[in-house]
Backbone bond lengths (Angstrom), bond angles and torsions (degrees), N, CA, C in turn:
res aa  C-N    CA-C-N  psi(-1)  N-CA   C-N-CA  omega(-1)  CA-C   N-CA-C  phi
1 X - - - 1.462 - - 1.558 104.75 -
2 X 1.350 115.19 141.07 1.442 116.57 175.19 1.487 112.85 -91.67
3 X 1.309 115.77 178.99 1.488 118.16 -173.50 1.493 111.98 -62.95
4 X 1.349 121.32 -39.33 1.417 124.34 -175.96 1.547 109.44 -64.89
5 X 1.339 115.21 -38.81 1.481 119.49 -179.31 1.540 108.81 -66.54
6 X 1.281 117.18 -44.04 1.482 119.94 176.78 1.421 112.35 -65.41
7 X 1.328 121.53 -43.02 1.423 125.32 175.77 1.552 111.51 -59.89
8 X 1.273 117.79 -44.72 1.422 123.25 -179.81 1.599 110.62 -61.97
9 X 1.301 112.97 -38.17 1.447 118.09 -178.30 1.511 108.84 -71.36
10 X 1.311 116.85 -39.72 1.514 120.58 -179.15 1.519 107.50 -66.03
11 X 1.347 116.66 -44.31 1.510 118.76 -178.02 1.501 109.48 -64.13
12 X 1.278 116.11 -41.30 1.532 120.06 178.32 1.524 109.76 -58.67
13 X 1.280 117.06 -45.77 1.483 120.06 -178.17 1.519 110.67 -62.19
14 X 1.323 116.28 -52.08 1.483 120.50 -179.97 1.487 114.00 -61.64
15 X 1.319 118.71 -44.83 1.456 122.12 -174.86 1.582 108.30 -73.22
16 X 1.292 118.90 -39.48 1.475 119.08 178.19 1.525 110.97 -70.63
17 X 1.340 118.45 -33.97 1.455 121.61 173.24 1.474 112.40 -61.67
18 X 1.331 118.46 -43.07 1.435 122.81 176.43 1.560 111.40 -61.47
19 X 1.292 114.89 -40.78 1.503 121.47 -178.84 1.548 108.01 -68.73
20 X 1.354 118.12 -42.50 1.444 120.35 174.25 1.495 114.54 -59.50
21 X 1.336 116.90 -41.00 1.440 121.62 173.64 1.437 112.90 -61.24
22 X 1.338 118.94 -42.48 1.456 121.26 176.43 1.463 114.18 -64.58
23 X 1.351 117.29 -35.41 1.470 118.39 177.08 1.535 109.16 -68.82
24 X 1.273 117.26 -35.37 1.432 119.01 176.77 1.483 112.28 -64.10
25 X 1.365 116.69 -42.47 1.458 121.69 176.48 1.558 109.49 -65.66
26 X 1.294 118.48 -32.12 1.446 119.70 175.75 1.448 113.60 -67.43
27 X 1.313 120.13 -31.27 1.434 124.42 175.51 1.526 111.06 -69.56
28 X 1.321 118.67 -22.31 1.412 123.77 -179.30 1.551 109.47 -92.61
29 X 1.276 119.41 8.87 1.435 122.01 175.52 1.513 115.76 100.70
30 X 1.279 119.19 -3.07 1.443 123.62 178.69 1.529 108.89 -88.24
31 X 1.316 115.81 143.32 1.470 120.35 -176.94 1.590 108.23 -82.20
32 X 1.327 118.43 131.33 1.468 117.76 173.29 1.547 111.66 -66.45
33 X 1.330 113.66 139.93 1.478 114.95 -178.13 1.580 112.23 -91.70
34 X 1.262 115.05 175.43 1.478 122.25 179.84 1.526 107.51 -62.67
35 X 1.353 118.38 -38.00 1.416 123.65 -175.57 1.490 107.13 -63.32
36 X 1.318 120.77 -36.04 1.472 123.37 179.25 1.504 110.56 -66.75
37 X 1.317 117.96 -39.55 1.488 118.41 177.89 1.514 110.37 -69.89
38 X 1.295 117.30 -35.61 1.477 117.36 176.35 1.511 112.28 -69.47
39 X 1.337 116.90 -34.79 1.487 118.23 175.07 1.514 109.99 -64.52
40 X 1.266 117.60 -34.08 1.480 122.38 -179.84 1.514 108.00 -64.98
41 X 1.346 117.54 -44.01 1.486 123.22 179.95 1.510 109.98 -67.86
42 X 1.338 118.17 -41.21 1.461 121.59 176.94 1.476 111.98 -62.98
43 X 1.378 118.12 -45.19 1.434 124.56 -177.28 1.497 108.37 -64.58
44 X 1.395 119.78 -46.19 1.415 123.00 178.22 1.539 112.77 -58.22
45 X 1.328 117.11 -46.05 1.445 121.93 -178.60 1.507 108.21 -64.87
46 X 1.338 119.09 -47.22 1.505 119.97 179.73 1.565 109.55 -61.31
47 X 1.311 114.67 -35.19 1.477 116.53 -179.68 1.554 110.22 -68.90
48 X 1.314 119.55 -37.08 1.446 123.63 175.71 1.550 111.16 -68.92
49 X 1.282 117.19 -38.99 1.544 120.73 175.20 1.536 108.44 -60.01
50 X 1.310 113.96 -49.04 1.522 121.45 178.61 1.521 108.71 -58.31
51 X 1.367 117.27 -49.03 1.497 120.88 -179.03 1.478 112.77 -59.57
52 X 1.348 119.98 -39.42 1.422 122.14 -177.13 1.507 108.88 -71.52
53 X 1.337 118.60 -31.11 1.461 119.83 176.00 1.515 114.59 -73.43
54 X 1.331 113.87 -37.96 1.464 118.22 -173.65 1.593 111.97 -86.02
55 X 1.390 113.34 -31.76 1.466 116.81 179.72 1.533 109.78 -121.02
56 X 1.316 119.11 71.93 1.467 124.08 -175.07 1.520 108.39 -61.28
57 X 1.376 121.37 -45.12 1.441 120.29 -176.28 1.524 112.98 -65.75
58 X 1.301 118.83 -35.79 1.458 120.88 173.51 1.529 112.05 -65.05
59 X 1.336 115.55 -41.03 1.408 120.03 176.15 1.521 116.46 -63.91
60 X 1.279 115.24 -39.06 1.494 121.00 175.71 1.551 111.34 -68.91
61 X 1.361 116.91 -38.16 1.506 119.81 175.92 1.509 107.57 -65.93
62 X 1.282 120.12 -41.49 1.487 122.76 179.02 1.559 108.88 -64.12
63 X 1.269 116.96 -42.10 1.528 120.35 179.05 1.558 107.30 -60.07
64 X 1.265 118.15 -42.56 1.516 119.72 -178.05 1.511 110.42 -66.69
65 X 1.321 116.48 -39.23 1.505 116.12 179.95 1.524 110.37 -68.08
66 X 1.312 117.79 -37.07 1.505 121.33 179.00 1.514 108.19 -65.11
67 X 1.320 118.59 -43.54 1.430 123.82 -178.13 1.570 114.20 -66.25
68 X 1.373 116.92 -36.51 1.401 124.31 -175.54 1.584 114.20 -82.19
69 X 1.332 118.09 -21.31 1.445 121.09 -173.69 1.525 109.01 -117.42
70 X 1.366 111.53 152.85 1.463 118.70 176.59 1.504 110.32 -74.76
71 X 1.378 115.37 156.33 1.428 119.51 174.91 1.513 114.68 -55.28
72 X 1.282 115.84 -40.24 1.462 120.12 -175.39 1.478 111.15 -74.54
73 X 1.346 120.00 -33.09 1.460 121.18 174.76 1.494 111.30 -66.53
74 X 1.256 119.45 -38.42 1.454 123.24 177.49 1.520 109.05 -67.25
75 X 1.334 118.09 -39.47 1.442 122.79 179.62 1.543 111.75 -65.29
76 X 1.340 116.48 -47.91 1.450 119.79 -178.88 1.549 113.94 -65.42
77 X 1.297 115.46 -36.64 1.463 120.10 177.14 1.490 108.22 -68.47
78 X 1.320 118.72 -44.00 1.452 123.36 178.82 1.501 111.10 -65.42
79 X 1.347 119.06 -43.16 1.450 119.92 179.46 1.536 112.43 -63.19
80 X 1.325 118.46 -42.89 1.456 119.49 179.11 1.557 110.50 -61.55
81 X 1.313 117.71 -37.29 1.426 119.38 -178.96 1.521 110.71 -77.39
82 X 1.327 118.18 -35.57 1.448 122.86 175.69 1.558 110.71 -61.94
83 X 1.349 116.98 -41.52 1.444 118.65 177.94 1.530 111.08 -65.59
84 X 1.290 116.21 -45.50 1.495 121.20 177.29 1.520 110.87 -59.26
85 X 1.322 118.93 -44.96 1.452 121.77 177.45 1.542 110.31 -64.04
86 X 1.294 119.01 -42.62 1.456 121.04 178.96 1.542 112.72 -62.11
87 X 1.302 114.33 -41.60 1.459 117.39 177.60 1.522 112.07 -66.03
88 X 1.297 118.07 -39.76 1.422 122.31 178.22 1.562 111.30 -65.35
89 X 1.305 115.31 -42.71 1.469 119.13 178.77 1.558 112.38 -66.84
90 X 1.353 115.30 -42.81 1.493 119.72 177.38 1.511 110.06 -61.11
91 X 1.345 115.39 -42.15 1.476 119.09 177.51 1.489 111.35 -60.45
92 X 1.326 116.19 -42.56 1.517 121.64 -178.55 1.580 107.27 -65.93
93 X 1.283 117.79 -39.15 1.479 121.83 -177.02 1.495 109.92 -68.03
94 X 1.303 116.32 -40.43 1.503 122.00 176.24 1.490 110.38 -63.35
95 X 1.348 116.91 -39.78 1.477 122.48 -178.47 1.555 106.77 -68.16
96 X 1.360 118.44 -37.58 1.423 121.00 179.68 1.513 111.86 -67.43
97 X 1.361 115.56 -35.05 1.461 119.33 177.04 1.506 110.16 -67.85
98 X 1.317 116.75 -29.93 1.470 119.95 179.91 1.548 112.07 -79.05
99 X 1.283 117.52 0.91 1.483 118.60 171.13 1.527 113.08 108.90
100 X 1.294 121.75 3.10 1.452 124.09 176.26 1.473 107.29 -76.99
101 X 1.324 118.71 103.86 1.505 122.48 -171.94 1.489 113.40 -74.90
102 X 1.334 121.62 -19.23 1.490 123.99 179.83 1.530 111.46 -78.19
103 X 1.339 120.05 -12.45 1.443 121.19 -174.94 1.522 115.08 -78.93
104 X 1.301 122.12 -35.68 1.490 118.49 179.58 1.521 114.18 -56.57
105 X 1.386 118.81 -43.77 1.498 113.41 174.49 1.532 115.21 -64.55
106 X 1.294 117.41 -32.65 1.467 122.46 174.89 1.539 111.20 -62.91
107 X 1.330 116.19 -38.06 1.510 120.12 177.59 1.566 108.37 -62.18
108 X 1.359 112.01 -46.80 1.485 114.98 -176.38 1.536 110.83 -67.49
109 X 1.341 117.22 -35.41 1.485 120.47 178.11 1.556 108.34 -67.65
110 X 1.325 118.39 -40.91 1.412 123.02 177.03 1.517 111.94 -58.76
111 X 1.338 115.06 -49.24 1.496 119.94 175.97 1.513 112.48 -60.15
112 X 1.297 118.37 -41.78 1.440 120.42 178.82 1.507 109.76 -65.71
113 X 1.314 118.58 -43.16 1.492 121.59 177.01 1.485 113.32 -58.22
114 X 1.329 115.17 -45.00 1.461 122.46 176.28 1.537 108.85 -58.82
115 X 1.298 119.04 -45.56 1.422 121.99 176.54 1.529 115.74 -56.46
116 X 1.338 112.96 -43.03 1.454 121.56 176.74 1.560 111.49 -62.96
117 X 1.329 115.64 -39.62 1.429 117.93 177.65 1.608 113.60 -67.77
118 X 1.320 113.85 -40.36 1.408 117.72 178.87 1.574 109.12 -67.60
119 X 1.340 115.38 -39.10 1.486 117.35 175.51 1.559 112.78 -60.68
120 X 1.245 116.95 -41.97 1.480 122.84 178.67 1.563 110.18 -60.39
121 X 1.320 115.40 -43.69 1.453 118.10 176.50 1.491 114.07 -69.97
122 X 1.354 116.51 -35.46 1.480 121.43 178.91 1.487 112.12 -64.17
123 X 1.289 120.62 -23.65 1.440 122.56 176.70 1.569 113.40 -57.82
124 X 1.365 114.74 -30.74 1.406 118.76 178.69 1.549 112.23 -96.06
125 X 1.348 119.11 -25.59 1.454 119.96 -175.96 1.558 113.67 -80.90
126 X 1.267 119.78 -38.83 1.461 121.25 -176.48 1.506 112.27 -56.69
127 X 1.393 117.05 -49.71 1.451 116.40 177.55 1.549 113.58 -66.50
128 X 1.323 116.94 -30.39 1.483 117.79 178.24 1.529 112.55 -62.71
129 X 1.386 115.05 -37.44 1.447 117.41 174.59 1.506 113.37 -66.96
130 X 1.320 113.95 -35.13 1.494 118.83 177.68 1.492 111.19 -64.68
131 X 1.359 116.72 -41.05 1.457 120.59 -179.26 1.570 107.93 -71.68
132 X 1.290 121.98 -26.22 1.487 121.71 176.79 1.554 109.67 -65.19
133 X 1.330 116.43 -37.73 1.401 123.22 -178.37 1.550 108.34 -75.62
134 X 1.317 116.06 -50.89 1.499 121.26 -175.65 1.470 114.17 -75.29
135 X 1.344 118.19 -25.30 1.388 121.89 -171.43 1.485 112.17 99.41
136 X 1.357 117.87 140.59 1.444 120.55 -175.17 1.500 111.60 -65.64
137 X 1.303 120.12 -25.49 1.459 122.26 -178.93 1.504 112.80 -90.37
138 X 1.354 118.68 5.90 1.445 120.93 -178.40 1.540 111.10 -65.22
139 X 1.281 115.34 136.07 1.456 121.38 -176.40 1.537 109.21 -91.94
140 X 1.383 113.85 64.51 1.426 120.44 179.45 1.509 109.78 -123.66
141 X 1.289 118.92 159.77 1.460 120.04 -178.35 1.551 108.52 -84.02
142 X 1.362 113.70 173.51 1.415 120.55 -177.66 1.536 110.34 -65.61
143 X 1.334 116.56 -36.82 1.441 120.74 -179.94 1.523 111.04 -60.57
144 X 1.339 117.28 -46.59 1.369 123.20 177.01 1.494 113.06 -59.67
145 X 1.278 118.07 -47.38 1.521 123.71 175.01 1.459 111.29 -60.04
146 X 1.365 120.28 -40.05 1.408 123.22 178.22 1.551 112.61 -64.34
147 X 1.299 114.38 -41.94 1.466 119.60 -180.00 1.583 109.30 -68.33
148 X 1.292 118.51 -36.72 1.489 120.47 177.53 1.514 108.49 -69.82
149 X 1.280 119.88 -41.95 1.498 121.74 177.76 1.506 111.26 -64.32
150 X 1.322 118.39 -37.77 1.461 123.84 174.99 1.503 113.09 -64.37
151 X 1.354 115.23 -40.31 1.467 121.36 178.24 1.477 108.66 -65.37
152 X 1.311 118.17 -41.81 1.493 118.98 178.01 1.529 111.08 -61.37
153 X 1.351 115.52 -48.15 1.483 116.41 -179.37 1.582 112.30 -65.82
154 X 1.266 116.15 -36.23 1.436 120.17 175.53 1.555 113.78 -65.38
155 X 1.281 112.93 -40.91 1.500 118.67 178.52 1.471 112.51 -70.86
156 X 1.308 118.61 -28.02 1.461 121.07 -179.44 1.536 113.59 -66.37
157 X 1.366 114.35 -23.42 1.445 118.19 178.97 1.532 110.40 -63.97
158 X 1.285 117.32 -23.91 1.444 123.47 177.23 1.533 113.26 -66.20
159 X 1.344 115.51 -23.08 1.457 120.74 -179.08 1.536 110.23 -95.32
160 X 1.306 113.76 56.26 1.481 124.76 -178.76 1.517 108.13 -60.12
161 X 1.304 120.29 133.21 1.444 134.59 -1.18 1.556 112.18 -94.97
162 X 1.290 117.66 -10.43 1.449 121.03 -177.62 1.532 112.26 -60.09
163 X 1.380 115.32 -43.70 1.407 118.58 178.00 1.516 114.02 -61.56
164 X 1.316 118.59 -35.74 1.509 121.22 178.64 1.512 106.79 -67.62
165 X 1.346 119.82 -38.55 1.448 121.48 179.09 1.498 110.65 -61.87
166 X 1.360 119.02 -40.89 1.443 122.11 -179.73 1.522 109.65 -69.37
167 X 1.362 117.75 -36.96 1.445 120.18 178.76 1.595 109.40 -65.61
168 X 1.353 114.70 -40.52 1.502 120.68 175.86 1.562 107.69 -60.03
169 X 1.349 116.40 -46.56 1.458 120.00 178.07 1.534 111.36 -56.20
170 X 1.308 117.71 -40.17 1.413 121.98 179.91 1.505 111.56 -64.83
171 X 1.333 116.04 -41.48 1.508 119.40 -178.48 1.495 109.15 -69.95
172 X 1.366 118.81 -33.79 1.482 119.76 177.34 1.497 107.16 -65.91
173 X 1.352 118.64 -46.14 1.501 122.88 179.24 1.534 110.62 -57.43
174 X 1.364 116.37 -38.84 1.462 120.18 -178.30 1.546 107.86 -66.33
175 X 1.331 117.23 -37.38 1.437 119.93 175.57 1.516 111.92 -63.47
176 X 1.331 116.29 -38.64 1.452 122.34 174.98 1.515 113.34 -61.55
177 X 1.355 116.10 -43.72 1.451 120.37 176.92 1.526 109.34 -60.09
178 X 1.258 116.90 -46.49 1.510 122.36 -177.97 1.532 111.75 -62.60
179 X 1.326 115.91 -42.31 1.491 119.48 174.99 1.475 112.74 -61.53
180 X 1.329 118.00 -42.98 1.460 121.43 177.91 1.549 111.27 -65.78
181 X 1.366 116.63 -32.14 1.497 119.76 175.71 1.519 109.14 -64.65
182 X 1.326 118.45 -37.62 1.438 123.07 -177.73 1.518 107.12 -74.98
183 X 1.354 119.67 -48.55 1.448 119.46 -173.09 1.552 112.66 -71.18
184 X 1.256 116.51 -36.20 1.456 122.14 -176.14 1.430 112.04 -114.36
185 X 1.303 119.95 37.33 1.535 126.49 -171.88 1.534 110.62 -59.34
186 X 1.347 117.78 -44.23 1.479 117.22 -177.52 1.514 110.65 -69.67
187 X 1.304 116.87 -35.53 1.455 115.20 -179.89 1.568 112.66 -74.07
188 X 1.286 118.58 -30.52 1.433 122.91 -177.98 1.557 110.80 -77.96
189 X 1.342 116.05 -40.85 1.440 118.37 -177.56 1.487 112.83 -71.62
190 X 1.349 121.70 -29.33 1.442 120.45 177.33 1.528 111.14 -68.83
191 X 1.275 118.90 143.62 1.434 122.18 -179.44 1.513 116.91 -71.13
């Protein structure tokens, strides 16, 4: 691993830990601040930069899925899967409240799996947003485009509530990218 990869990983851990702490404080009745939302965006962007460096084949496959499919197709596929996952998780939570003790770990595993799927799709989306801002013909590397895309998404949080809706739209699209990577894995992986 090079220095940038290690630095991105360290920033991701610190920023996401700060965001997790803020979410815990929010559960105790304290309001999360703007700094916490920006830390979440910084952590997610650093995590995507780290992921693109550590998993280049997965990043290239996600780039191809984003390039081959329309934004709305990715959104509708992601939305259908997000609704199905939400229904499954809510059903498991209700079962856990009814006294089925084995369900809380399954809920946590389901949420973690959903996070991994969104991360896998985000590997392709963050740079695509960067290239939208910089232009497709910009002579910048993927890391630069990923950072610009992450800055866009982090900055959109400041445009509450519309910015949060766009970020949610992005996460649903990332789920759609990941689902297409799973469904069409052989087609995507082949050059």
